[in-house]
C-alpha positions in Angstrom: 0.0 0.0 0.0 1.4 3.4 -1.0 1.6 6.1 1.6 -1.1 8.2 0.0 -3.6 5.3 0.0 -2.8 4.6 3.6 -3.4 8.3 4.7 -6.5 8.4 2.6 -7.9 5.3 4.4 -6.6 6.0 7.8 -6.9 9.8 7.9 -10.6 10.2 8.9 -10.4 7.5 11.6 -7.2 9.1 13.1 -8.8 12.5 13.2 -12.1 11.1 14.7 -9.9 9.2 17.3 -8.0 12.5 18.3 -11.0 14.7 18.3 -11.6 14.2 22.1 -7.9 14.8 22.8 -7.4 18.2 21.2 -8.5 21.6 22.4 -10.0 22.3 25.7 -12.3 19.3 25.8 -16.0 19.3 25.1 -17.6 21.7 27.6 -21.2 21.0 28.3 -23.0 24.2 27.4 -26.5 22.7 27.0 -27.9 24.1 30.2 -30.0 27.1 31.4 -28.5 27.8 34.9 -24.9 26.9 35.9 -23.4 27.0 39.4 -20.3 28.6 40.5 -18.8 28.0 43.9 -21.5 30.1 45.6 -23.7 31.5 42.9 -26.3 30.5 40.3 -25.5 31.9 36.8 -27.6 33.6 35.8 -29.4 34.3 39.0 -32.6 35.2 37.3 -34.0 33.8 34.1 -37.3 34.2 32.3 -39.1 31.4 30.5 -42.5 30.7 28.9 -44.9 28.3 30.4 -44.1 24.7 29.6 -40.3 25.3 29.4 -38.0 22.8 31.0 -35.1 24.5 32.8 -31.9 22.6 33.2 -29.5 23.4 36.1 -25.9 22.1 35.7 -23.4 22.0 38.5 -20.4 23.6 36.7 -18.3 23.8 39.8 -16.4 21.5 42.0 -18.6 22.3 45.1 -21.7 20.1 46.0 -24.9 22.1 45.5 -28.7 21.7 45.6 -31.5 23.3 43.7 -34.3 23.8 46.3 -37.4 25.9 45.9 -38.6 28.2 48.6 -42.0 26.6 49.3 -43.6 29.9 50.1 -42.0 31.8 47.2 -43.6 29.8 44.2 -47.1 30.2 42.8 -49.7 28.4 44.9 -50.8 26.2 42.0 -47.2 25.3 41.1 -45.5 21.9 41.6 -42.8 22.1 44.3 -39.2 21.3 43.0 -35.9 20.2 44.6 -32.9 18.3 43.4 -33.3 14.9 45.2 -37.1 14.9 44.3 -38.3 16.1 47.6 -41.9 17.2 48.0 -41.4 20.0 50.4 -38.8 22.5 51.4 -38.6 21.0 54.9 -38.0 17.5 53.5 -35.1 18.8 51.3 -33.5 20.7 54.2 -33.9 17.6 56.6 -32.4 15.3 54.0 -29.5 17.6 53.4 -28.8 17.8 57.1 -29.1 14.1 57.7 -27.4 12.6 54.6 -26.7 15.4 52.0 -29.7 14.2 50.2 -30.3 16.1 46.8 -26.6 16.9 46.5 -25.6 17.7 42.9 -21.8 17.1 42.4 -19.7 18.5 39.5 -21.4 17.6 36.2 -24.8 16.5 37.8 -27.9 18.1 36.4 -31.5 18.8 37.6 -34.5 19.7 35.4 -37.9 21.0 36.2 -40.8 22.0 33.8 -42.5 25.3 34.8 -46.2 25.2 33.8 -47.7 28.1 36.0 -47.1 31.8 35.5 -45.3 33.6 38.2 -41.9 33.9 40.0 -40.2 30.9 41.6 -37.5 31.6 44.1 -34.9 28.9 44.8 -31.6 28.4 46.7 -28.7 26.0 47.4 -29.1 24.5 50.9 -25.3 24.5 51.8 -24.7 28.0 50.3 -28.0 29.8 51.2 -26.3 31.9 53.8 -23.6 32.9 51.3 -26.4 34.3 49.1 -26.7 31.4 46.6 -30.3 32.1 45.5 -32.0 32.4 42.1 -35.3 33.1 40.4 -37.2 31.6 37.5 -39.8 34.0 36.0 -42.5 32.2 34.1 -44.2 34.6 31.7 -45.9 34.8 28.3 -43.2 37.4 27.3 -39.7 36.4 28.7 -38.0 39.0 26.6 -39.7 41.7 28.5 -38.1 40.4 31.8 -34.7 41.7 32.8 -32.4 38.7 33.4 -29.8 38.6 36.2 -26.2 37.9 35.7 
C-alpha cells in the first residue's frame, strides 16, 4: 500500500480518534443555569410556560436546587434536586445525609407550567447568598435577566 492510499484510508479514523484529545475538551453548554462556587449563573431567568429548565453543577462544590416553598405560585408543583416534595424534607435530608446533592457535572431539570416567580436556593450555600429566580411569563424577553 502506498503512503497516500494509507493516509486516505486512515486519515478520517485518526482525526476522529484524536477529536476528544485536542483543544479544551468538550464543555457542556446545554444548560440554562450553571453553578459557580457560591452562585447560580444567571441568578434570574425568564421562560415561557411549559419550558423545562436545566441546572448544571459547573463547579467542584456540592450544590442543591431547592425551591422556597412559600415563594412559588400556589398552583405550582414544588421542585428540589433529590425529588423532595417539600422544602422541609429537602432541608432535613440535606442535614441528615446530604440528600439532593448535585456534584460536579450533575444536572437537575424542572418543567414550569404556572405563570409567576419561583425563588430557589442552594441549601449548603444559602447563607452565602446562593439564590436564584425563575420567572414564568408569556413574554420572557420583557423580563430583565440577572447575571
